[in-house]
N, C-alpha and C positions, 0 to 999 in steps of 0.2 A: 764261495760265491758262485752262483750258477752262471755258466757261460750262455751267451745268447747268439743265435744265428738268424739273421733276417734273410729269408729267401725271396724278399721283394726285389725283383730284377729291374724295376722301373721306378726310380725315386720321384719322377715327375708327377706321379699320381699318389704320392704318399698321403695327401689330404683326404683321400677316400677311405682311410682306415677306420673311421668311426662307424660302428655298426648301428647305433641308434640314429635313425634318419631324422628324428626330430621334426621340425617344420618342413613342409613339402618343398618350399622354394629353395632352401639352402642346398639340398642334394641336387636339385635341378640345375643350379648354377655350376655345381661340380661337374655334372655330366656334360653340360654345354662347353665348359672350359676344357674338358678332356677332348671333345670333338675338335675344337679349334686348335688345340696344341698337339694333336695326334701326329701330324707329320714331323714336327720338331722332336717329339718324344721318341719316334722310332729309332733315331740315331743313338739316343741315350740308352734305349732298350738293348740295341745290339752291343753297345759298349759294355753294358753291365753283364750281359750274357757271356761275353768273351773273357772278362776280367774279374768276375765275382766268385771264382773258385776258392773254396776254403779247405786247405789241406786237412784241418782237424776234423772235417765232416766225414772223411772216409775211415776214421778210426772206429772200430766196432766196440760194443760194450758200453755205450753211453745211454743216457736216458733222454728221450725225446718228449718235449712238452708241447701239446697243442691246446689252443684255447677256443672254446665255442661259447659265444655270448649272444643272447637274443633268440628269436624264433628259429626253430629248425625248419630250414627250407632248402631250395636248390643250391644256394651259395654255401651253406654249412656242409651239405653232402659233398659238393665239389671240393671244398677245402679239405675235408677229411680224406676223401679218396685220393686226391693228388698228394697229400702229405704222406700217406701210407706208401704210395708208389715211390716217393722220393726217399723215404727212410728205410724201408725193408731191405733193399740191397746192401746197406751198410751194417745190417745185423745188430741193431741196438739191443740193449739188455731189457729195456722196458719202454713202453709208450704210455704216457699219461695224458688223458684228456681232461683238462680243467673246464668245467661246464657250469653255466648259469643260464637256464632257459625256462620260459613259461610254457613250452610245448611247440607244436608246429605241425607240418604236413605229414600224413601217414606215409606217403611214398618216399619222401626224403628220409624219414626215420628208418624205414625198413632198408633202404639202401645203405645207410650208415651202419646198421646192425649187421648186414651181410659183410661189409668191409671188416668190421671188428671180429666177427666170428671166423672169418677166413684167415685171420692174421696168424702167422707162425710165431709171432712175438707177443708176450703177455701184454694185455692192455688194461690199465687201471683208469677208471673214470672217477674223477675227484670233483665233487660239488663244492665249489669254493668261489669267492671268499665268504666270510660270515655275512649272512643276509641273502646269499644266493639260493637258488631252488632248482630242483630237477622235476618239474611238474609235467604231467601228461606224457608227451613223447620222451622227455628226459628220464622218466622212470623206466621206460622200456630199455633205453640205452644203458642205463645203470645196471639193470638186470642182465643185459647181454654181455657186459664186460667181465673179464676174468677176475678183476678185483673191483669191488664197489666201495668207495670211500667218500666220506663227507666231512666238511669242516663244522665245528660247533656253531650253532645258530643258523643252520641251513635246514631245508625240509625237502621232502619228495612226496609224490602221490598224485591224487586227483587225475587219475589216468583214464577216466571215462572218455571214450572217443566222441568227438563232436560230429553230429550228423551232417553229412554233405547235402547240399541242395540249395544253396543261395540264401537270400534273405526274403523275408515276408514283405510283400508290397502293401501299401496302405489299403485298408479295407478287408484284407484277408482274414484278420482276426475276427471281425464281425461276421464274416461269411462262415467261418468255422464254428463260431458260437451259435449261429442260426442252425447249422446242420446238426450240432449236438442237441439243441433244444428240440428240433424236429424228430430226432431219433429216440427221444425219451430220456428221462433222468438216468436210467440204468444202462443205456446203450451207448454205443460209440458211432460216430459218423464213419462213412467209408474212407474218407480222407485220413481220419485219425487212426483207423484200423490199419491202413496201409503204412502210415508213418510208424506206428508201434511195431509192426512186423519188420520193417526195415531197420529200425533202431535195435531190436532184439538180435537180428542177424549180425549187425555191426558189433554189438557188445559181446555176443558169444564168440565171434571170431577173435576179437581183441583179447578176451579172457583166455582162450585156448592158446593164443600166441604168447602171452606173457607167462603162462604156466609152463610152456615149453622152454622158455628162456630161463625160468627159475630152476628147472630140472637140470639144466646144463651145468650149473655151478652150485647146486645144493643150497638154494636160498628158499626163503619162505614163500611157497607158491600160494598158500591160502590167503595170506594178506595181499599178495599181488592181484589175485582175482577180486578180492574185496575192493582194492583201489580202482579196478576197472568198473565193477558193477555199482559200487556205492560212492565212488569218488573221494574216498578217505585219504588223509595225508598223515605223515609222521615227521617228527623232528629227528635230528641226527642221532641223539641218544636213544630215543624210542626205536628207531630203525635198527640200531646195533643190538639192542636187547631182544628184538623179535627176529634176529638173524636175517634181516632184509639186506643189510650191508655188512662189510667185513671189518672196516676200520673207521674210527673217528680220529682225524689228524688235524692239528692246528695249522700246519703249512706244508709245503712240499718237502722240506727237510725232515719234518716229523713223519710224513708219509713214507719216505724212503727208509727211515730208521725202523719203522714198524714192519715194513715189507721184507727186510733182510732176513733170509733163512726161511721164508714162507713158501709152502708148496702150492702150486697152481696147476690146473689141468688145461693144457693148450693143445687143441686138435687131438684129443684122446691120449695125450702123453703128459706125464707129470714133469714139471720143471721146478727147480729150487732157485728162488731169486737171491741174488747177491748184489745188494744195492748200496752197501757201505762205500763211501768215497767216490761214488760215480758222479760225473759232472752232468749237468742238465743243459740241453740245447733246446731253445724255444724256436719253433717254426711259426713265423707270422704269415698271414695270408699274402699271396703275391698280388700283383696289379690286376691280373685277370680275375681272381676271386673277389677282390675288392670292387671291381667294376660290376661283376655279376651280383654282388650283394646289394649294390645301389639300384641297378636297373630291375632286379626281381622284386623290389618293393612295389606292390601293386599301384600305389599312388604315383611313383616315379614312372613306371611303365605306362600308366594312363596319360600322364602329362607328355611323355615322349610321343605317344600315339597322336595326341591332339596337336602337338607342334608339327608332326609329320603331315597331318591332314591339312592344317592351315597353310603349311608351306606349299603343298601340292595345289591347294585351291588358289593361292596367290600366283603360282606359276601358270595355272589354267587361265586365270583372269588376265594376266599380263605375260603372255608367252615371250621367252627370251630373257627373262630376268635372271635365270640361272641360279643365283644364290638361294632364293626361297625353295626352288625345286631340289637343289642339292642338300640343303639342311633338312628339308622335309623328308627326303628319301632316307637319309642316314638315321634320323630319329625314328622313322616308321619301321625301319629294319631292326633297330635296337628294341623297339617296343614289341614287335612280333616275336623276336627271339626270346624276350622275357616272358611273354604270354604262353609260349609253348612249353615253358618250364613250370608254369603256375596252374592251379586248378581252375580252368576257365569254363564257364557255362557257354556252350556253343550257340544256344539261342540268343544270349546276350551279344556274343560276337557277331552273329548274323544280323541282329538289329543295328549294330554299329556300322557294319559294312553297308547295310541298306541306307542308313543315314548318310554315309559318305557318298554313295551313288546319287542320292537325291540332291545333295549339296553341289556335287559336280554337275548334275543335270541343270541345276539352277544357274550355274555359271555359263553353260553353253546355250540353254534355252530359257531365258528369263520368263518367269511365270508370275511376276509381281508377288513373290513370296510364298506361293502355294507349295511348290516343290521344296523350297528352303525350309519352310515351317514343318513340313512333313519329315524332312531329314533331321531337323533339330529334335522333334519329338522321338523319332526312332533312336537317335543318338543317346538321348537322356535315358530312355527306358532300357536300352542295351547296356548303358554304363551302370545302372543300378543293379542289374542282375548279372553283371559280367563275371564276378568272382564267385565260383561255385563252392564256397565254404563259409562257415560262420566264425572261423578263427579271427579274432580282432586284428592280429598282426598281418593278415592276408586279405583285408577288405579295403575297398576304396572309400576314402572319406567322402561323405555326402557334400561337405563344403567344397571339395575339389570339383566334384561333378557340377555343383550349382554354379561355381565360379566360371567354368568353361561354358556352361549352358547360357548364363546371362551374357557372357562375352559374345558368344555366337549369335544370340538373339539380337544384341545391340548392333553388331555388324550387319546382320541380315536386315534389320529395321532401317539402318542408314542406307544400305544399298537399294532397298525397295523404294525408300523415300526419294532418293536421287533418280531412280528410274521413272517414278510417277511424275516428278517435276520436269524431267527431260521430255516426257511424252506430252506434257501440256504446253511446252514451248513451241512457238511457231517455227516452221521449217526455214532454214536460211540457205539452202542449196538444193539443186535439183529442179526438175520441172514443176514439182508441186509448190516450190517456194514462190513461183510467179503468180499463183492464184491469189486474187485480191489486190495485186499490185496496180497502182495508178500511174499511167504514163501518157505522154502527149502523142498525138498523131503527127508523124513526120511527113509522110507522102500519102496522097490519095490516088490509088491506082484506078479504080472505077467505083461505081456506086456499090457501097457495102464492103469494098475490099481496100484496105489501107496497109501502110507499113508503120510499125511502132518499134520503140526500143525497149528491150527487156534484158536485164543481166548483161549489159554491154554488147548486145547483139541486135540485129535488125530482124524482126519477125513479121510475117504476113498475119494480118488480123481481119476477121470478118465481123460485121455488125449488122443487126437487123434494121438500123436506121442510118441514114446518110450522115457522114462525118466530115469535118473540115480539118485542114492543117492547123495544128496547134491546139485542137480540142482535147481535153483530158478524157481518157477512157480507162475503164477498169477491166482487168483480165478476169473472166469468169470461168473459162474452161479452156482445155487444150485438146485439139483434135489433130493428132499427128504433128505436122510442122506448121499448122495454122492455129492461131489463137482465136478464141471467141471473146469479144469485148463488148462493152456497153458504155454509152456516153454517161458522163457525170456532169454535174452542174458547173464545176470549176473549169474555166477556160484560160488558156494562156495565149496572148496576142501572137499572131504569126510573126510580127516584127522582131520579137524576142528570140525567135528560132533562127533568124538569118543574120549572118555576120555583117558588120558595117562595110561600106564600100571600100574597095582597095584591100580588104582582108585585114585591116589594122584595127587594133583595139582603141577605143576612144575613152579617155578618162575625163572626169568632171572634177 
């Protein structure tokens, strides 16, 4: 029975082990939970680092098993690279990469191939379990390995590279169709010609790359080029017959049995494998890699960025809140770290930054929604073209973009509505609040100059007509410390303004 070694040094994030992110909200909750519990988890991390030593790990001559599932991206590259750094000093007899992938990013794939090619230990890539595949980037990794193996019921191929360049915006198809019609039935538009030239360059580069990998281990280079140019695929048995792979094995034990006594060339030297009776140690992704796998999902990175933006906006609207700004800054930093590992369209990132600037400007300089609406439009357009790839695993779901766009629009609508209603309300403080106020005349100083009460204070007031004590006047203007008033028809008897004799209240 194969032994297992978990190099996960932080059990408090064990729930992040699932590579299939599934719905967007569940991984988001995991990320937020990680942020909240980070301080408490540091103590557990230090404890694990001090006491997680495994004496059996230092024994040479064992088989190390790595598992790669899902799209090939920054997390998979980091996991493979760190696992090799961890295992190579102990001189294992063999490293097995159990793989099931639909493909992934070219940069991550090439980084993994460099790690495999530079290994002084034989590397066997094993497409397993039944139903798994090594499509697109997985085919290149399979060709780069010293031993290529597959389980029954698996397949490889479809290695045509996907052209980089974002997604088509609405209306682009009609525009391209119009250009094609204008250029004639037999001709091509300039845009199509440029696209074809770029696609040919990408395919030719990929074909030469995979042929070079095939030559390293004497595998079928012609079929490899066909998989790149035509996107063909093979089953495990067909691949074995065409010498695309070396072994078809039912499981790890069967693979080790077939590898025993086999000669492989590693760094220009032949080695004979002795795999009978060896134990298998499985290295699982550690907490850092699991966290990286979550945040480098473009949808999670986008959600983190939006939470960061909203947090900072709340902090700007209500300075001193601390919590929104803190959470927003952490989420924004995580998002920026993830985006620098992903194929990002810088035009899209620029539009998003412009949208943030306009939304912040709306907070400091209210424009009744003009700046906010412009920021929202820039944010949505930038979000649509943000990811510079057509790979489904590395694109932002339009539903996620639409959800945040509608949320932002709703918040903006409420804020603008409150601002408009506040503008229509009469002033309740300041000098301007006295305009239109009706107050009685308290003292007549001379003709046209009187004393009136306003906001609990005595003010001099000037009128174009003579006034009497107790007469009601309306404040129509303010000139420095003098009010301009005019008489109104309602009058208050002067007797109501003077207290009873003796200064005592009289009751009835």
